DSSP file (Angstrom, degrees, kcal/mol; ACC not computed):
  #  RESIDUE AA STRUCTURE BP1 BP2  ACC     N-H-->O    O-->H-N    N-H-->O    O-->H-N    TCO  KAPPA ALPHA  PHI   PSI    X-CA   Y-CA   Z-CA
    1    1 A X              0   0    0      0, 0.0     2,-0.1     0, 0.0     0, 0.0   0.000 360.0 360.0 360.0 147.5    0.0    0.0    0.0
    2    2 A X     >  -     0   0    0      1,-0.1     4,-1.5     4,-0.0     5,-0.1  -0.452 360.0-111.0 -86.1 164.3    1.1    3.5   -0.6
    3    3 A X  H  > S+     0   0    0      1,-0.2     4,-2.1     2,-0.2     5,-0.2   0.853 118.2  54.0 -65.9 -34.9    1.3    6.2    1.9
    4    4 A X  H  > S+     0   0    0      1,-0.2     4,-2.4     2,-0.2    -1,-0.2   0.881 104.8  55.0 -67.2 -36.2   -1.6    8.0    0.4
    5    5 A X  H  > S+     0   0    0      2,-0.2     4,-2.3     1,-0.2    -1,-0.2   0.881 107.6  49.3 -63.5 -36.0   -3.8    4.9    0.6
    6    6 A X  H  X S+     0   0    0     -4,-1.5     4,-2.6     2,-0.2    -2,-0.2   0.927 112.2  47.5 -67.5 -46.1   -3.1    4.6    4.4
    7    7 A X  H  X S+     0   0    0     -4,-2.1     4,-2.3     1,-0.2    -1,-0.2   0.897 112.1  50.3 -62.1 -39.1   -4.0    8.3    5.0
    8    8 A X  H  X S+     0   0    0     -4,-2.4     4,-1.9     2,-0.2    -1,-0.2   0.910 111.0  48.5 -64.9 -42.4   -7.1    7.8    2.9
    9    9 A X  H  X S+     0   0    0     -4,-2.3     4,-2.5     2,-0.2    -2,-0.2   0.927 109.7  53.0 -65.9 -42.7   -8.1    4.7    4.9
   10   10 A X  H  X S+     0   0    0     -4,-2.6     4,-2.2     1,-0.2    -2,-0.2   0.918 109.1  49.1 -61.3 -41.9   -7.5    6.6    8.2
   11   11 A X  H  X S+     0   0    0     -4,-2.3     4,-1.2     1,-0.2    -1,-0.2   0.874 109.8  51.9 -65.5 -34.4   -9.8    9.4    7.1
   12   12 A X  H  X S+     0   0    0     -4,-1.9     4,-0.6     2,-0.2     3,-0.5   0.938 110.2  48.5 -65.3 -45.1  -12.5    6.9    6.1
   13   13 A X  H >< S+     0   0    0     -4,-2.5     3,-1.2     1,-0.2    -2,-0.2   0.887 106.2  57.2 -63.9 -40.2  -12.3    5.3    9.6
   14   14 A X  H 3< S+     0   0    0     -4,-2.2    -1,-0.2     1,-0.3    -2,-0.2   0.807 103.8  55.1 -59.6 -30.9  -12.5    8.7   11.3
   15   15 A X  H 3< S+     0   0    0     -4,-1.2    -1,-0.3    -3,-0.5    -2,-0.2   0.655  92.4  88.8 -77.0 -15.7  -15.7    9.3    9.5
   16   16 A X  S << S-     0   0    0     -3,-1.2     5,-0.0    -4,-0.6    -3,-0.0  -0.333  90.4 -84.6 -82.5 164.1  -17.4    6.1   10.8
   17   17 A X     >  -     0   0    0      1,-0.1     4,-2.2    -2,-0.1     3,-0.2  -0.163  41.0-105.9 -64.9 160.3  -19.4    5.9   14.1
   18   18 A X  H  > S+     0   0    0      1,-0.2     4,-2.5     2,-0.2     5,-0.2   0.867 117.6  60.0 -58.0 -38.3  -17.6    5.3   17.4
   19   19 A X  H  > S+     0   0    0      1,-0.2     4,-1.5     2,-0.2    -1,-0.2   0.924 107.9  44.3 -56.7 -47.2  -18.7    1.6   17.5
   20   20 A X  H  > S+     0   0    0     -3,-0.2     4,-1.9     2,-0.2    -1,-0.2   0.897 111.1  54.0 -65.4 -42.4  -17.0    0.8   14.3
   21   21 A X  H  X S+     0   0    0     -4,-2.2     4,-2.2     1,-0.2    -2,-0.2   0.898 106.9  51.5 -61.9 -41.1  -13.9    2.7   15.3
   22   22 A X  H  X S+     0   0    0     -4,-2.5     4,-2.8     1,-0.2     5,-0.3   0.845 106.3  55.1 -61.5 -34.4  -13.7    0.7   18.5
   23   23 A X  H  X S+     0   0    0     -4,-1.5     4,-1.8    -5,-0.2    -1,-0.2   0.902 108.1  48.7 -67.3 -38.4  -13.9   -2.5   16.5
   24   24 A X  H  X S+     0   0    0     -4,-1.9     4,-2.4     2,-0.2     5,-0.2   0.923 112.1  49.4 -62.2 -45.9  -11.0   -1.4   14.4
   25   25 A X  H  X S+     0   0    0     -4,-2.2     4,-2.2     1,-0.2    -2,-0.2   0.933 113.6  43.8 -62.4 -48.9   -9.0   -0.6   17.6
   26   26 A X  H  X S+     0   0    0     -4,-2.8     4,-2.3     1,-0.2    -1,-0.2   0.836 111.6  54.4 -70.8 -31.3   -9.7   -3.9   19.3
   27   27 A X  H  X S+     0   0    0     -4,-1.8     4,-2.2    -5,-0.3    -1,-0.2   0.939 111.8  44.2 -66.0 -45.3   -9.0   -5.9   16.1
   28   28 A X  H  X S+     0   0    0     -4,-2.4     4,-2.4     1,-0.2    -2,-0.2   0.875 112.4  52.5 -68.5 -34.9   -5.6   -4.3   15.7
   29   29 A X  H  X S+     0   0    0     -4,-2.2     4,-2.4    -5,-0.2    -2,-0.2   0.923 110.6  48.3 -62.4 -44.3   -4.9   -4.8   19.4
   30   30 A X  H  X S+     0   0    0     -4,-2.3     4,-2.0     2,-0.2    -2,-0.2   0.884 112.6  47.4 -63.6 -42.7   -5.7   -8.5   19.1
   31   31 A X  H  X S+     0   0    0     -4,-2.2     4,-2.0     2,-0.2    -1,-0.2   0.922 112.4  49.2 -65.7 -43.6   -3.6   -9.0   16.1
   32   32 A X  H  X S+     0   0    0     -4,-2.4     4,-2.1     1,-0.2    -2,-0.2   0.922 111.4  49.3 -63.4 -43.4   -0.7   -7.2   17.6
   33   33 A X  H  X S+     0   0    0     -4,-2.4     4,-2.8     2,-0.2     5,-0.2   0.870 106.5  57.0 -61.9 -37.8   -0.9   -9.2   20.9
   34   34 A X  H  X S+     0   0    0     -4,-2.0     4,-2.3     1,-0.2    -1,-0.2   0.949 109.9  44.0 -57.6 -50.2   -1.1  -12.4   18.8
   35   35 A X  H  X S+     0   0    0     -4,-2.0     4,-2.3     1,-0.2    -2,-0.2   0.880 113.4  51.4 -63.4 -38.8    2.3  -11.6   17.2
   36   36 A X  H  X S+     0   0    0     -4,-2.1     4,-2.4     2,-0.2    -2,-0.2   0.917 111.0  47.5 -64.1 -43.8    3.8  -10.5   20.6
   37   37 A X  H  X S+     0   0    0     -4,-2.8     4,-2.3     2,-0.2    -2,-0.2   0.894 111.0  51.6 -68.6 -38.9    2.7  -13.8   22.2
   38   38 A X  H  X S+     0   0    0     -4,-2.3     4,-2.0    -5,-0.2    -2,-0.2   0.946 111.9  46.1 -60.6 -49.0    4.1  -15.9   19.3
   39   39 A X  H  X S+     0   0    0     -4,-2.3     4,-2.4     1,-0.2    -2,-0.2   0.892 112.3  51.8 -63.3 -38.1    7.5  -14.1   19.5
   40   40 A X  H  X S+     0   0    0     -4,-2.4     4,-2.1     2,-0.2    -1,-0.2   0.869 108.3  50.7 -65.9 -36.5    7.5  -14.5   23.3
   41   41 A X  H  X S+     0   0    0     -4,-2.3     4,-2.1     2,-0.2    -2,-0.2   0.919 111.3  48.1 -66.4 -43.1    6.8  -18.2   23.1
   42   42 A X  H  X S+     0   0    0     -4,-2.0     4,-1.9     1,-0.2    -2,-0.2   0.929 114.2  46.0 -61.6 -47.3    9.7  -18.7   20.6
   43   43 A X  H  X S+     0   0    0     -4,-2.4     4,-2.0     1,-0.2    -1,-0.2   0.856 110.3  54.1 -70.8 -30.3   12.1  -16.7   22.8
   44   44 A X  H  X S+     0   0    0     -4,-2.1     4,-2.3     2,-0.2    -1,-0.2   0.924 107.5  51.4 -64.4 -42.8   11.0  -18.6   25.9
   45   45 A X  H  X S+     0   0    0     -4,-2.1     4,-1.6     1,-0.2    -2,-0.2   0.898 110.1  48.8 -58.3 -41.8   11.8  -21.9   24.2
   46   46 A X  H  X S+     0   0    0     -4,-1.9     4,-1.2     1,-0.2    -1,-0.2   0.860 110.2  51.7 -66.6 -36.9   15.2  -20.6   23.3
   47   47 A X  H  X S+     0   0    0     -4,-2.0     4,-0.5     1,-0.2    -2,-0.2   0.880 107.7  51.4 -69.9 -36.9   15.8  -19.5   26.8
   48   48 A X  H >< S+     0   0    0     -4,-2.3     3,-1.0     1,-0.2    -1,-0.2   0.882 105.9  56.0 -67.3 -36.5   14.8  -22.9   28.3
   49   49 A X  H 3< S+     0   0    0     -4,-1.6    -1,-0.2     1,-0.2    -2,-0.2   0.848 104.1  54.3 -61.7 -35.4   17.3  -24.6   25.9
   50   50 A X  H 3< S+     0   0    0     -4,-1.2     2,-0.4    -3,-0.1    -1,-0.2   0.590  82.1 104.8 -82.4  -8.1   20.1  -22.5   27.2
   51   51 A X  S << S-     0   0    0     -3,-1.0     2,-0.0    -4,-0.5    -3,-0.0  -0.577  74.3-125.9 -71.4 126.3   19.5  -23.4   31.0
   52   52 A X        -     0   0    0     -2,-0.4     2,-0.1     1,-0.1     3,-0.1  -0.385  25.6-105.1 -70.7 151.8   22.2  -25.9   32.1
   53   53 A X        -     0   0    0      1,-0.1     2,-0.2    -2,-0.0    -1,-0.1  -0.420  45.3 -89.0 -73.9 156.5   21.2  -29.2   33.6
   54   54 A X        -     0   0    0     -2,-0.1     2,-0.7     1,-0.1    -1,-0.1  -0.414  33.5-132.3 -68.7 132.9   21.5  -29.6   37.3
   55   55 A X        -     0   0    0     -2,-0.2     3,-0.5     1,-0.1    -1,-0.1  -0.796  22.1-177.0 -82.9 112.3   24.9  -31.0   38.5
   56   56 A X    >   +     0   0    0     -2,-0.7     3,-1.0     1,-0.2     4,-0.5   0.312  59.5  95.8 -93.9   6.2   24.1  -33.8   41.0
   57   57 A X  T 3  S+     0   0    0      1,-0.2     4,-0.5     2,-0.2     3,-0.3   0.737  77.3  60.3 -66.0 -20.8   27.7  -34.5   41.9
   58   58 A X  T 3> S+     0   0    0     -3,-0.5     4,-1.9     1,-0.2    -1,-0.2   0.673  85.1  80.9 -82.6 -15.1   27.5  -32.2   45.0
   59   59 A X  H <> S+     0   0    0     -3,-1.0     4,-2.4     1,-0.2     5,-0.2   0.900  88.8  50.9 -62.7 -42.1   24.7  -34.4   46.5
   60   60 A X  H  > S+     0   0    0     -4,-0.5     4,-2.3    -3,-0.3    -1,-0.2   0.899 110.0  51.6 -61.3 -36.0   27.0  -37.1   47.9
   61   61 A X  H  > S+     0   0    0     -4,-0.5     4,-2.4     2,-0.2    -1,-0.2   0.900 110.4  48.2 -66.6 -38.6   29.2  -34.4   49.5
   62   62 A X  H  X S+     0   0    0     -4,-1.9     4,-2.4     2,-0.2    -2,-0.2   0.931 111.6  49.7 -65.9 -44.5   26.1  -32.9   51.2
   63   63 A X  H  X S+     0   0    0     -4,-2.4     4,-2.2     1,-0.2    -2,-0.2   0.898 110.5  51.3 -62.1 -40.5   24.9  -36.3   52.5
   64   64 A X  H  X S+     0   0    0     -4,-2.3     4,-2.4     2,-0.2    -1,-0.2   0.934 109.9  48.1 -61.8 -47.0   28.4  -36.9   53.9
   65   65 A X  H  X S+     0   0    0     -4,-2.4     4,-2.2     1,-0.2    -2,-0.2   0.900 111.1  51.7 -61.4 -40.7   28.5  -33.6   55.7
   66   66 A X  H  X S+     0   0    0     -4,-2.4     4,-2.1     2,-0.2    -1,-0.2   0.892 109.6  49.3 -62.8 -39.6   25.0  -34.3   57.1
   67   67 A X  H  X S+     0   0    0     -4,-2.2     4,-2.3     1,-0.2    -2,-0.2   0.923 111.4  50.0 -65.3 -44.5   26.1  -37.7   58.4
   68   68 A X  H  X S+     0   0    0     -4,-2.4     4,-1.8     1,-0.2    -2,-0.2   0.863 110.5  48.9 -63.0 -37.3   29.2  -36.1   60.0
   69   69 A X  H  X S+     0   0    0     -4,-2.2     4,-2.4     2,-0.2    -1,-0.2   0.868 109.6  52.5 -68.3 -37.8   27.1  -33.5   61.7
   70   70 A X  H  X S+     0   0    0     -4,-2.1     4,-2.2     2,-0.2    -2,-0.2   0.911 109.1  49.6 -63.8 -41.8   24.7  -36.1   63.0
   71   71 A X  H  X S+     0   0    0     -4,-2.3     4,-1.6     1,-0.2    -2,-0.2   0.905 111.6  48.7 -64.6 -40.6   27.5  -38.1   64.5
   72   72 A X  H  X S+     0   0    0     -4,-1.8     4,-1.3     1,-0.2    -1,-0.2   0.875 109.5  52.6 -64.5 -38.1   28.9  -35.0   66.2
   73   73 A X  H  < S+     0   0    0     -4,-2.4     3,-0.2     1,-0.2    -2,-0.2   0.900 109.0  51.0 -64.8 -38.8   25.4  -34.1   67.5
   74   74 A X  H  < S+     0   0    0     -4,-2.2    -1,-0.2     1,-0.2    -2,-0.2   0.833 115.0  41.7 -68.2 -32.5   25.2  -37.7   69.0
   75   75 A X  H  < S+     0   0    0     -4,-1.6     2,-0.2    -5,-0.2    -1,-0.2   0.604  92.6  97.0 -93.6  -9.8   28.6  -37.5   70.7
   76   76 A X  S  < S-     0   0    0     -4,-1.3     2,-0.1    -3,-0.2    -4,-0.0  -0.569  79.1-114.9 -80.0 140.3   28.3  -33.9   72.1
   77   77 A X        -     0   0    0     -2,-0.2    -1,-0.1     1,-0.1     2,-0.1  -0.412  28.9-117.8 -75.0 151.5   27.2  -33.5   75.6
   78   78 A X     >  -     0   0    0     -2,-0.1     4,-2.1     1,-0.1     5,-0.2  -0.337  26.4-106.1 -79.0 169.0   23.9  -31.9   76.4
   79   79 A X  H  > S+     0   0    0      1,-0.2     4,-2.7     2,-0.2     5,-0.2   0.889 121.4  54.0 -62.5 -40.7   23.5  -28.7   78.4
   80   80 A X  H  > S+     0   0    0      1,-0.2     4,-1.8     2,-0.2    -1,-0.2   0.899 108.0  49.3 -64.2 -38.1   22.2  -30.7   81.3
   81   81 A X  H  > S+     0   0    0      2,-0.2     4,-0.9     1,-0.2    -1,-0.2   0.912 113.5  46.5 -64.9 -41.0   25.2  -33.0   81.3
   82   82 A X  H  X S+     0   0    0     -4,-2.1     4,-0.5     1,-0.2     3,-0.5   0.894 114.8  47.2 -71.1 -37.8   27.6  -30.0   81.2
   83   83 A X  H >< S+     0   0    0     -4,-2.7     3,-0.6     1,-0.2    -1,-0.2   0.757 100.5  67.8 -71.3 -27.9   25.6  -28.3   84.0
   84   84 A X  H 3< S+     0   0    0     -4,-1.8    -1,-0.2     1,-0.2    -2,-0.2   0.814  95.0  55.5 -63.0 -33.3   25.6  -31.4   86.0
   85   85 A X  H 3< S+     0   0    0     -4,-0.9    -1,-0.2    -3,-0.5    -2,-0.2   0.766  97.6  77.6 -71.6 -24.8   29.3  -31.2   86.6
   86   86 A X  S << S-     0   0    0     -3,-0.6     2,-0.2    -4,-0.5    -3,-0.0  -0.518  86.3-113.9 -87.9 154.5   29.2  -27.7   88.0
   87   87 A X    >>  -     0   0    0     -2,-0.2     4,-1.6     1,-0.1     3,-0.7  -0.590  26.8-120.2 -79.6 146.5   28.0  -26.8   91.6
   88   88 A X  H 3> S+     0   0    0      1,-0.3     4,-1.3    -2,-0.2     5,-0.1   0.816 113.3  55.1 -59.4 -31.5   24.7  -24.8   91.8
   89   89 A X  H 3> S+     0   0    0      1,-0.2     4,-2.0     2,-0.2    -1,-0.3   0.841 106.2  52.2 -72.3 -29.4   26.4  -21.9   93.5
   90   90 A X  H <> S+     0   0    0     -3,-0.7     4,-1.4     1,-0.2    -2,-0.2   0.874 106.8  53.3 -70.5 -34.7   29.0  -21.7   90.7
   91   91 A X  H  < S+     0   0    0     -4,-1.6    -1,-0.2     1,-0.2    -2,-0.2   0.837 114.0  42.0 -70.3 -30.8   26.2  -21.5   88.1
   92   92 A X  H  < S+     0   0    0     -4,-1.3    -2,-0.2     1,-0.1    -1,-0.2   0.874 123.6  33.1 -83.2 -36.1   24.5  -18.6   89.9
   93   93 A X  H  < S+     0   0    0     -4,-2.0     7,-2.1    -5,-0.1     2,-0.4   0.423 108.9  58.4-107.6   1.2   27.5  -16.5   90.7
   94   94 A X  E  <  -A   99   0A   0     -4,-1.4     2,-0.4     5,-0.2     5,-0.2  -0.973  42.5-176.2-137.5 150.7   30.0  -17.0   88.0
   95   95 A X  E >  S-A   98   0A   0      3,-1.8     3,-1.7    -2,-0.4    -4,-0.0  -0.967  86.4 -13.3-139.5 119.8   30.4  -16.5   84.3
   96   96 A X  T 3  S-     0   0    0     -2,-0.4     3,-0.1     1,-0.3    -1,-0.0   0.869 130.3 -53.6  53.4  42.0   33.7  -17.6   82.7
   97   97 A X  T 3  S+     0   0    0      1,-0.2     2,-0.4    -7,-0.1    -1,-0.3   0.521 111.6 119.7  78.9   3.7   35.3  -17.9   86.1
   98   98 A X  E <   -A   95   0A   0     -3,-1.7    -3,-1.8     0, 0.0     2,-0.3  -0.855  62.1-127.1-106.8 141.4   34.4  -14.4   87.2
   99   99 A X  E     -A   94   0A   0     -2,-0.4     2,-0.4    -5,-0.2    -5,-0.2  -0.644  23.3-148.6 -83.6 138.7   32.2  -13.6   90.2
  100  100 A X        -     0   0    0     -7,-2.1     2,-0.4    -2,-0.3    -1,-0.0  -0.819   2.5-148.8-105.8 146.3   29.3  -11.3   89.6
  101  101 A X        -     0   0    0     -2,-0.4     2,-1.3     2,-0.1    -8,-0.0  -0.878  16.6-127.1-111.2 149.2   27.8   -9.0   92.0
  102  102 A X        +     0   0    0     -2,-0.4     2,-0.5     2,-0.0    -2,-0.0  -0.653  42.6 161.3 -98.4  82.2   24.2   -8.0   92.1
  103  103 A X        -     0   0    0     -2,-1.3     2,-0.5     2,-0.0    -2,-0.1  -0.856  17.6-167.3-102.5 134.9   24.2   -4.3   92.1
  104  104 A X        -     0   0    0     -2,-0.5     2,-0.6     0, 0.0    -2,-0.0  -0.974  17.9-135.2-123.7 134.4   21.1   -2.5   91.1
  105  105 A X        -     0   0    0     -2,-0.5     2,-0.2     2,-0.0    -2,-0.0  -0.752  24.8-136.8 -86.9 122.8   20.9    1.1   90.2
  106  106 A X    >   -     0   0    0     -2,-0.6     3,-1.7     1,-0.1    -1,-0.0  -0.522  12.7-125.6 -79.8 144.7   17.9    2.6   91.9
  107  107 A X  T 3  S+     0   0    0      1,-0.3    -1,-0.1    -2,-0.2    -2,-0.0   0.726 107.6  60.6 -63.7 -19.4   15.8    5.0   89.8
  108  108 A X  T 3  S+     0   0    0      2,-0.1    -1,-0.3     0, 0.0     2,-0.1   0.564  80.8 107.3 -83.5  -9.2   16.1    7.7   92.5
  109  109 A X  S <  S-     0   0    0     -3,-1.7     2,-0.6     1,-0.1    -4,-0.0  -0.447  72.3-124.1 -73.2 143.8   19.9    7.9   92.2
  110  110 A X        -     0   0    0     -2,-0.1     2,-0.5     3,-0.0    -1,-0.1  -0.758  19.5-154.8 -84.7 122.6   21.4   10.9   90.5
  111  111 A X        -     0   0    0     -2,-0.6     2,-0.0     1,-0.0     0, 0.0  -0.875  24.4-117.3 -97.0 125.5   23.6   10.0   87.6
  112  112 A X        -     0   0    0     -2,-0.5     2,-0.4     1,-0.1    -1,-0.0  -0.369  25.2-148.3 -65.1 140.2   26.2   12.7   86.9
  113  113 A X        -     0   0    0     -2,-0.0     5,-0.1     2,-0.0    -1,-0.1  -0.917  22.5-111.1-109.1 131.8   25.9   14.3   83.5
  114  114 A X    >   -     0   0    0     -2,-0.4     3,-1.2     1,-0.1     4,-0.4  -0.256  30.1-114.0 -57.1 151.1   29.0   15.5   81.7
  115  115 A X  G >  S+     0   0    0      1,-0.3     3,-0.9     2,-0.2    -1,-0.1   0.796 113.6  57.8 -61.2 -33.0   29.2   19.3   81.4
  116  116 A X  G 3  S+     0   0    0      1,-0.2    -1,-0.3     3,-0.0    -2,-0.1   0.697 104.2  53.3 -73.7 -19.1   28.9   19.3   77.6
  117  117 A X  G <  S+     0   0    0     -3,-1.2    -1,-0.2     2,-0.1    -2,-0.2   0.496  83.9 106.4 -91.3  -6.6   25.6   17.5   77.8
  118  118 A X    <   -     0   0    0     -3,-0.9     2,-0.3    -4,-0.4    -3,-0.0  -0.466  49.2-171.5 -75.7 146.1   23.8   19.8   80.1
  119  119 A X        -     0   0    0     -2,-0.1    -2,-0.1     2,-0.1    -3,-0.0  -0.965  30.6-141.2-137.0 158.9   21.2   22.1   78.7
  120  120 A X        +     0   0    0     -2,-0.3     2,-0.1     2,-0.1    -2,-0.0   0.259  61.0 126.3 -93.6   8.7   19.1   24.9   80.0
  121  121 A X        -     0   0    0      1,-0.0     2,-0.3     0, 0.0    -2,-0.1  -0.395  44.3-156.7 -73.4 148.2   16.0   23.8   78.2
  122  122 A X        -     0   0    0     -2,-0.1     2,-0.2     3,-0.0     3,-0.1  -0.886  20.2-108.6-120.0 154.0   12.9   23.5   80.3
  123  123 A X        -     0   0    0     -2,-0.3     3,-0.1     1,-0.1     2,-0.1  -0.505  39.8-101.6 -79.8 148.3    9.9   21.3   79.6
  124  124 A X        -     0   0    0     -2,-0.2    -1,-0.1     1,-0.1     3,-0.1  -0.371  46.6 -93.0 -67.8 148.0    6.6   23.0   78.6
  125  125 A X        -     0   0    0      1,-0.1     2,-0.1    -2,-0.1    -1,-0.1  -0.228  42.4-107.8 -59.7 146.4    4.0   23.3   81.3
  126  126 A X              0   0    0      1,-0.1    -1,-0.1    -3,-0.1    -3,-0.0  -0.486 360.0 360.0 -73.4 146.5    1.4   20.6   81.6
  127  127 A X              0   0    0     -2,-0.1    -1,-0.1    -3,-0.1    -2,-0.1   0.446 360.0 360.0-110.4 360.0   -2.0   21.5   80.4
């Protein structure tokens, strides 16, 4: 078709009622989508061909590691067994061989504020 024929056809379509113009629009949209979907399917097929197959040679190594971890789990002592060797007073008062003291800071104690953090701001009055 020539360029003049396309312009002529567009003018003919513009003169038709809206219902007919919408039929042209949806027809062209359907045809365009058909071609886009066909191109997408072919490109998807090519993409799937390029995906390498899964290498299963690593599976025995994983199984061996899991077996080793299971054997370590079976031979490791439980927390109860480890705590059973210590005296109850040691469990309450020591951490890594250090004695802890139970000092509690009371909320009424004044904690000194360094001079650079003091401010002269006051709170707004309660309403």
